[in-house]
C-alpha positions in Angstrom: 39.4 -107.3 101.7 38.3 -103.9 100.3 38.9 -100.4 101.4 37.7 -97.1 99.9 39.2 -93.8 98.9 37.0 -90.9 100.1 36.8 -87.3 99.1 39.0 -85.8 101.8 38.6 -82.3 103.2 41.6 -80.4 101.8 41.1 -77.6 104.3 38.9 -77.3 107.5 35.8 -75.7 105.9 35.7 -77.7 102.7 32.3 -79.4 102.1 32.7 -80.6 98.5 35.1 -80.7 95.6 35.1 -81.3 91.9 37.0 -84.4 90.6 39.1 -82.7 87.9 41.0 -85.8 86.8 41.6 -89.4 88.0 45.2 -90.4 87.9 44.4 -94.1 88.1 41.9 -96.5 86.5 40.4 -99.8 87.6 43.1 -102.5 87.7 45.9 -100.1 88.6 48.2 -100.8 91.5 48.4 -98.0 94.1 50.7 -97.6 97.1 50.2 -95.5 100.2 51.0 -91.8 99.4 50.4 -92.2 95.6 48.4 -89.5 93.8 45.1 -90.9 92.7 43.1 -87.8 91.7 43.2 -84.1 91.2 40.5 -82.1 93.0 39.4 -78.5 92.6 37.8 -76.7 95.5 39.0 -73.1 96.3 42.3 -74.4 95.0 43.9 -77.3 93.1 44.7 -80.3 95.2 46.1 -83.8 94.8 44.3 -86.7 96.6 46.6 -89.4 97.8 45.9 -93.1 98.6 46.2 -94.1 102.2 46.6 -97.8 101.5 48.4 -100.2 99.2 46.3 -102.3 96.8 44.6 -102.3 93.4 41.8 -100.0 92.2 38.7 -102.2 91.9 36.1 -99.6 90.8 35.6 -95.9 90.5 32.2 -94.6 91.6 32.2 -91.0 90.3 33.0 -89.3 87.0 35.6 -86.7 86.2 33.9 -83.3 86.4 31.5 -84.4 89.1 31.2 -82.5 92.4 31.4 -84.8 95.4 30.7 -84.1 99.1 33.5 -84.6 101.6 33.6 -88.2 102.9 31.8 -89.6 99.9 33.3 -92.7 98.3 35.3 -92.0 95.2 36.8 -95.5 94.5 37.2 -99.0 95.9 40.6 -100.6 96.5 41.2 -104.3 96.9 43.9 -104.4 99.6 47.1 -106.3 99.4 47.1 -109.4 101.6 47.5 -108.5 105.2 46.5 -104.8 104.7 43.7 -103.5 106.8 43.6 -106.5 109.2 43.6 -106.0 112.9 46.6 -107.4 114.8 
C-alpha cells in the first residue's frame, strides 16, 4: 500500500513553499515524525513524515516551488499501516 507526503501548510496563510533540500532519497526508510525535507516560505521549516515506510519516489526537485497539498513524494507503507480496522 502507498501513501504520499504532501506540501504541508506551515502557517495558516501559506499557499506554497520552496523545497530547499530533501533529507531522504528513494529507498530510504522513514518513521513517523522523521524529517524528510526542508522548506522555505516566509521562514525555514522542516517537513516531517506522518507514516512509517520506505520512500518509493520523489516527484519534485530541490529548488522547486510547490503549492500546499501538492504531492512531494510517495511512501510504500509498512505492512498493516494505513489499513482500516
